[in-house]
Each structure stands twice: as C-alpha cells, then as structure tokens.
N, C-alpha and C positions, 0 to 999 in steps of 0.2 A: 649459602648457608648463613652468613652474616646478616642478610636483610630479615630472614624468618627470626633470627634470634633477637635483633633488635625490635622487630615488629612484635614479637611474643612479649618482650620485655615492657614495651610501652603499654600493651594491652593488659598486662598484669598490673602495671603501675596505675592505669586508668581504673581497673576493677578495685584496687585496693583503695584508691581514693574515693570511689563511689560507696565501697562498703563503710569507710569512716564516715563519710557523710550521712548515711543511712543510719549507722549507730548514733550518731549526734541527733539527728531527727527524731529517732524513737526516743531517746532520753528527754528531749524537749517535749514530746508529745506526752510522755509520763509525767513530766513536771507540770504541764498545763492541765492534764487530767486531776492531779492532786490539788491543784490550785482551784480549779472550778469546783471540785468537791467540797474543799474547805469554805469556799464563799457561799455555796449552796447552803452548808451548815449553818453559817453565820446569818444568812437571809432567814432560814427557818426559824432560827432562834429569835432573830429581831422581830419576826412576825408574831411568834408566840407572846413575846414581851409586850408587843403593841396591844395584842388582843387583852392580854391580861390588864394593862393598863385602862383600856377603855371600859373593861368590866369594872374595875375599881372606880373610876369617874362617874359611871352609870349608878353604881350602888351609893356612892357618897352624895350625890346630888339628884336624886329621883325628881325627875320633872322640874328640874330648876329652870330650864329655858322657857317653860310655859308660864311659870311663876314669876318670872323677872318683870319688873316695871320699869320702863324707860325714865319715868319721872324721878327715880331714885338714883339714876346716873348724873353726876355732874359733868357737864361738858368740859373738854379740855382747856377752854379758854377762861375759866374762872378760877 
C-alpha cells in the first residue's frame, strides 16, 4: 500500500506541476497576443500617417520632380 500511496502522490505532484506550467503558458500566450494586437494597431496608425504625409507632399509640390533643374543646384564642393 505504501508504494501505491507514494506513486499516487508523485503522480499528483507531476500533474500539479504540469497544470502550473500550462497556466503560465496560457498567461504568456495571452500577453503575447495583446502585444501583437497593440503592435498591429501602431503599424496601421503609422501607415495611415505615412499615406497622409505622402498626400501632403504631393499636394504641396505638384510636379516638382519634373520641373527641377539640375543647373540650379550647387555641387557640394562649392
């Protein structure tokens, strides 16, 4: 009987340890999911800002790239 009791006790300890590890893993997974969600929100916001800045630059200088004359630019060594 003592062998069974010890064996059962060891098995209960192992199960409790596994349950604890599982709980920690679930908490970590939830935290990682929240982090990824926040990062995706930030990426979306930055992409929106980048598109807005690109539109502002296009509106401020329509055709500026085509009208630029390289003769107007002074080389860096002058």
